[in-house]
Every structure is written in structure tokens, then in C-alpha cells.
C-alpha positions as CSV (number, residue, x, y, z in Angstrom):
1,M,0.0,-0.1,0.0
2,T,2.9,2.3,0.9
3,R,4.5,1.7,-2.5
4,L,1.3,2.4,-4.2
5,V,1.1,5.9,-2.6
6,L,4.6,6.6,-3.2
7,L,4.3,5.6,-6.8
8,A,1.2,7.9,-7.2
9,F,2.9,10.7,-5.6
10,G,6.0,10.3,-7.8
11,A,3.8,10.1,-11.0
12,A,2.0,13.3,-9.9
13,V,5.1,15.2,-9.4
14,L,6.5,14.2,-12.7
15,L,3.3,15.1,-14.4
16,A,3.4,18.5,-12.6
17,G,6.4,19.4,-14.8
18,C,4.5,18.8,-18.0
19,Q,3.7,21.5,-20.4
20,E,0.4,22.8,-19.8
21,D,0.0,25.4,-22.7
22,G,0.7,22.9,-25.4
23,A,3.0,25.4,-27.4
24,P,5.6,23.8,-29.5
25,R,9.2,24.4,-28.3
26,P,12.2,24.5,-30.6
27,V,14.1,21.4,-30.8
28,H,17.0,22.7,-32.7
29,L,18.7,26.0,-31.6
30,D,21.1,28.1,-33.6
31,K,24.3,28.3,-31.6
32,G,25.0,31.8,-30.5
33,V,21.7,33.3,-31.8
34,Y,19.1,34.5,-29.2
35,Q,15.7,33.6,-30.2
36,G,13.6,35.0,-27.4
37,A,11.3,38.0,-27.5
38,A,13.0,41.4,-28.1
39,D,13.8,43.5,-25.1
40,T,11.8,46.7,-24.5
41,P,13.9,49.8,-24.6
42,L,14.6,51.5,-21.4
43,T,13.1,55.0,-20.6
44,A,15.3,58.0,-20.1
45,E,14.2,57.8,-16.4
46,Q,15.2,54.1,-16.1
47,V,18.7,54.8,-17.7
48,R,19.3,57.7,-15.2
49,A,18.4,55.5,-12.2
50,L,20.7,52.8,-13.4
51,Q,23.5,55.1,-13.9
52,Q,22.9,56.5,-10.4
53,R,23.0,53.2,-9.0
54,T,26.3,52.0,-10.6
55,A,27.9,55.4,-9.6
56,Y,26.9,54.7,-5.9
57,Q,28.2,51.1,-6.3
58,A,31.5,52.3,-7.9
59,V,32.2,54.5,-4.8
60,R,32.1,51.7,-2.3
């Protein structure tokens, strides 16, 4: 009985990792080529905030 419970629990854990959306995933990837979605450009305010953070970190 214990083995059956462990087997059922293990099967549930394995199936939880299965893909839910059913979208096809690429099997062959081009080496060195990023195939994800394009990044959104930063706003001027975001760039300024990052520059301030890096300037602060460089002082320490």
C-alpha cells in the first residue's frame, strides 16, 4: 500500500512538470543566436536611475 502511494505521488510530481499550454518548443537551436522575445527599450528615467545606482556602487 505504501509503495502504491509513493508511486502515485511520484507520478503526480513528474506530471506536474509537463507543459500545460501545449505550445511547441524549438528542438534545434542556432548556436549563439538569441531566439527569445526582443527586449523593451529603457526610458530615459530608467537609464538615469541605473546610472545613479552604478555610480553609487563604484564608490564603495
